[in-house]
N, C-alpha and C positions, 0 to 999 in steps of 0.2 A: 879369227874369222875375218875375211875381207868384206868391207862394206862399200857399196857403190852409191855415190851421191848423184841424184837426178836433179838437174837444175830447172827443168820445166815443171812448173806447178801443175799444169794441166795433166802432164804425164803421171805425176804423183797421185792426183785425185782419181784419174782413170784407173791406175793400178790398184789403189785401195778399193775402189768400187768393185773391180773384177774379183779381188780376193774375197771380199765380204759376200758378194752375191753368188759366186759360182764354185769357188774352191771347196771341195769336200774330201780332204785327204784321209785315206784309210790308215789306220794304225792302232797302236795299243798304248793306253795310259796306265801307269802303275803308281800307286802311293804305298809306301811302307812307312810305318811310324811305330813308336813305342809309347805305351800308356803305362806309366808307373802306377803301382797300387797306392792310392792316397794314404797318407799316414795321419793327417789331421784335417778332417775326420778319417778314420781308417775305413777303407772300402771292404765290404763283405761280398756283395754280388755286383754284377755289372750288366747293363743293357746298353746297346749302342746301335747307331745307324750311320751309314755312309752313303751320300748321294751326290749327283752331279747337277749343277745348274749352269745356265749360260750367263753372260755378263749382265743381262737385263734382269736376272733373278728368276728366270723361268725354269721350272723343274724339267730335267731331262731323263734321268733314270736313277733308281735305287741300286746300289751296289752291295750293300750289306745291311741286314736288319736282324738283330738278336734281341728277343723280348718274349715274355710269357704273359698269359692272361692275368697273372697276379701283379705284373709290373707294366701293364700296357698303357698306363697313364704317364709314363716317364719319358716318352719321346714326342712331345707335343709339336716341336718345330718340324721334325720329319713328317709327322702325321698330317700336318696342315699342307706341306709341300707335296706329299705323295698322293694326294687326292682321296684320303680316307674319308669315308662317310662320317665317321665320328673320330676326330683327331685324338681323343683321349682313350680310344679303344683300338689301338693299332693292330692288335693280334686277334681281334674278334672275327668270327666267321661271317662272311658276307660284307665285310667292311670296305671292300674294294680298294685297298691300298695297293699301289703300284710296286710290285716286287719282282717284275719280270727278270729272269736270269740272275737275280741277286743271291748272295750268300745269306741264308736265313737259318734261324734256330732259336732255341729257348734262351732264357737268361743265362749268362755265362757265370761259371763259378771256378774255383781253383782246380776242379777235377774234370772240367769239360775242355773240348778242343774246338776252336781256339779258346785258350784260358781267359779268365776274366780280365787279367792285366798282363802286359808284356808286349812282345813284338806282333804287329799285325800287318797284313798286306792285302790290298784290294786292286783289281784291274778293271779297266773299262775298254770296250772295243770301239769307242768313238761313235756308237749308234744310239738312237733314241728308242722309244717304245711306240709301236703302232697297235692300238687295241690291247691285246694281251700277249703280243709276240714281239720279238726283237725287230726293230724297225730298220731305218736307213742311216747311213753315215751323215752326221750333222755337219753344218758349215764350219769352216775354219774360223778361228777367232779365240777370244779369251773366255775361259771357263773357270768355274770354281768347284772344288770338291769340298763338301761339307761333312763334318763329323759332329754328331750329337751323342754324348755319353752321360749316363746317369748311374748312380750307385747308391746303395743304402749303407749307412755307417752302423757301427755297433749299437747306436742309440735309436735305430730304426728311423732315422731322418734321411730324407731323399735329397741328393745333391745332383746338380746338372751343369754340364759344360757344353757349349756350342761354339765351334770355331770353323774357319774355312781357309783354304789356300788357293791362290789363283795360278793358272798356267795357260800357255798358249798352244792350241791345237793347230798344226799347220804342216808344211812340207819339210820342215827341218827338225832334227832332234832337239829336244829341250830337256835339260837335266837341272833340277833345282833342289837346294837344301835350305828351305826357308826356316827362319827362327819362329818357333811356335809362340803364339800370343798367350798360351795357357801353360801353366806349370804341370798340367796333367797330360801333356803331349810333348814328346821330344824326339830327336833323331829322325826328323821328317825328311823323306826323299821323294821327289816327284820326277817321273820320267815319262815323256811322250816320245814314242818311237814310231815314225811313219813306216808303213808296211814296205814301201819301195826301198827303204834304206836297210831295215833289219836291225836286230839287236846288237850286231857287231859294231855299229856306228857309235855306240855308247863309249867305246874306247877313246873317242875323240873329245871326251869331256873330262872335267876334273873328277877325282875319286868319288864313287857312289857306293855307299855301304849301309848296312843295317846293323846296329849294335844292340845286343841284348844279353842277359836281362838288365834292365835299369829300373831300380837300383840293383847292384850286384854285391854279393858278399866277398868278391875277390876275382872270380873268373868272368871275363867278358868275352862273348862270342862276336866275331866280326864277319858278317856275310859280305864278301866282296862282289860287287856288280860289274866292275871293270878293273882295269890295271891300277895297282897301287904299288909304288916303289918303296916307300918307307912310311913308318908311323912314329910319331912322337907324342908323348903324353905330358901335359903340363899341369901343375897345380895352379890355383888362382893367383899365385904370386908371380906367375910366368916362368917358374923354374922347371926344367926338364927332369921328370922323374922316371921316364921309361923311353927307350928308343929301340927300334928294330927295322932292319931292311928286309924287303920281301923279294922273292924271285920275280922276274919280269913277266913270266907266264902264269899269272895267278887269278885271272878273271873267273867269276862264278865259283869261288871256293870259300871255305870258312876257316878263319884263324881264331886262335884263343890267346888272350892276353891275361896274364896272371898279375894282379895288382894287390894281392892279399897282404903283401908286406907293407903297404902304405896305410896311412891314417884315414879314418872316415872323412868324407867330404866330397866336394864336387871337383871334377877334373876335366880337362879338355883333350880330346883325341884329335890330333892334327895329322891328316893323311895327305900324301903328296904324290903326284905323277907329273908327266911332262906338260900337262895342260893346266895345272894349277893345284890348289890346296883346298881341302874341305875340312871344316872343324865341327866337332860334335861334343856337346857337353854331357857327361855321365855322372852318376852318383855312386860312390862306394859306401856301403853301409854293412859292416860286419856284425 
């Protein structure tokens, strides 16, 4: 990507002021991530919430909230941000929690959809909430998407993880594959696609994929979001244990990789296209 250097300090300041004050680029933000089922302690059920904040920490919109009346004290961070009358009763009737156009439902288990653990995907239209309706497109700038997840282990003890990822909403495509600060989230992919550009502009970025399930007993599914030319799998010693080339026209398709012949452990999936390389860590557990 070409970058233009502006020598005039006043022009830079004026340009920044204009972007912050007036630019409100329409588009769609998507986060996909995998949440492995905890093994120590082992997760039995799962409640979680996903929401958007601006750089100043101001709540913008809830995008997902799965909780039941029996587990409604397990999302205190989201409850406080979403304007709940009682932050420890987020599912209670009349609690005024902001869930406009969010994905909602009861506590997740192994038999529900989406399942308690595994691949998840949430989208945001770049708008805030006005009253109880979808509002207007927010100003361009840096935003954070927050994930709060709680689960009960086999000993009936509650566990909680809260984490966030930053991204820039603006007139250009942004594709990020951040490293998760928590072992309970991995293969995180963030995409901001301005409406004027469209989803096809993602082809101009490094490989974007979602890999699931993680951990896997051998078969890994790879959802390709843009072009991927080849994939290599490395063990933690840096040795290549799998290699495959893909057809050039493979965007928005799913591939399967069979690693059942390998030993249990962590592996690195390295995917390459003309714009760069993306790496994802996975777990093989047979």
